[in-house]
C-alpha positions in Angstrom: -16.3 3.3 3.9 -16.4 1.0 6.8 -19.3 -1.3 7.2 -19.9 -3.4 10.3 -20.9 -7.1 10.3 -24.6 -6.5 11.0 -24.9 -3.9 8.2 -23.0 -6.1 5.8 -25.4 -8.9 6.4 -28.4 -6.6 5.9 -27.0 -5.1 2.7 -25.5 -8.2 1.0 -27.0 -11.2 2.8 -23.5 -12.4 3.5 -22.6 -13.3 7.1 -19.1 -12.3 8.2 -17.7 -14.2 11.2 -16.0 -12.3 14.0 -12.8 -14.1 13.2 -12.9 -13.2 9.6 -13.7 -9.6 10.4 -10.7 -9.5 12.8 -8.5 -11.0 10.1 -9.6 -8.5 7.5 -9.0 -5.7 10.0 -5.5 -7.0 10.8 -4.6 -7.1 7.1 -5.9 -3.6 6.6 -3.9 -2.3 9.5 -0.7 -4.0 8.3 -1.2 -2.5 4.8 -1.7 0.9 6.3 1.5 0.6 8.4 3.4 -0.5 5.3 2.1 2.4 3.2 3.0 4.9 6.0 6.5 3.4 6.4 7.1 3.4 2.6 6.0 7.1 2.4 8.4 8.0 5.2 11.2 6.1 3.5 10.6 7.9 0.2 10.9 11.2 2.0 14.2 10.3 3.6 15.7 8.4 0.6 13.9 9.6 -2.5 16.5 8.4 -5.1 16.8 4.9 -3.6 13.0 4.7 -3.3 12.7 5.5 -7.0 15.3 2.9 -7.9 13.6 0.3 -5.7 10.2 1.1 -7.1 11.5 0.7 -10.7 13.4 -2.5 -10.0 10.8 -5.2 -10.4 13.1 -8.0 -11.3 15.8 -8.4 -8.7 15.3 -10.4 -5.5 17.4 -7.9 -3.5 15.0 -5.0 -4.5 12.0 -7.0 -3.4 13.7 -8.0 -0.1 14.7 -4.4 0.5 11.2 -3.1 -0.2 9.7 -5.6 2.2 12.2 -4.6 4.9 11.5 -0.9 4.4 7.7 -1.5 4.7 7.8 -3.9 7.7 11.1 -3.3 9.5 12.3 -0.6 11.8 13.3 2.7 10.4 16.7 2.6 12.1 17.6 -0.3 9.8 16.8 1.5 6.6 20.4 2.7 6.0 21.6 -0.9 6.4 19.1 -2.2 3.8 20.0 0.6 1.4 23.6 -0.6 1.6 22.6 -4.2 1.2 20.6 -3.4 -1.9 23.3 -1.2 -3.4 26.0 -3.9 -3.0 23.8 -6.7 -4.4 22.6 -4.9 -7.6 
């Protein structure tokens, strides 16, 4: 559910500044884009996505996951190769 600043103040008594509301919105939008990118990546590279999701210890897995979620899809094959050579 999305609640505006005015309703939020009425319901909770808490005042949300316009800047804070904009920041929260940007974070939510960024998280939505990352989730959509990861979902698209998992359909194109299901085996690698499973390995990346299971690999919670290596820096290269974390780096690759971040790139998959925030980078361009045309670079996914590159990051898959980087991850496979580093592990």
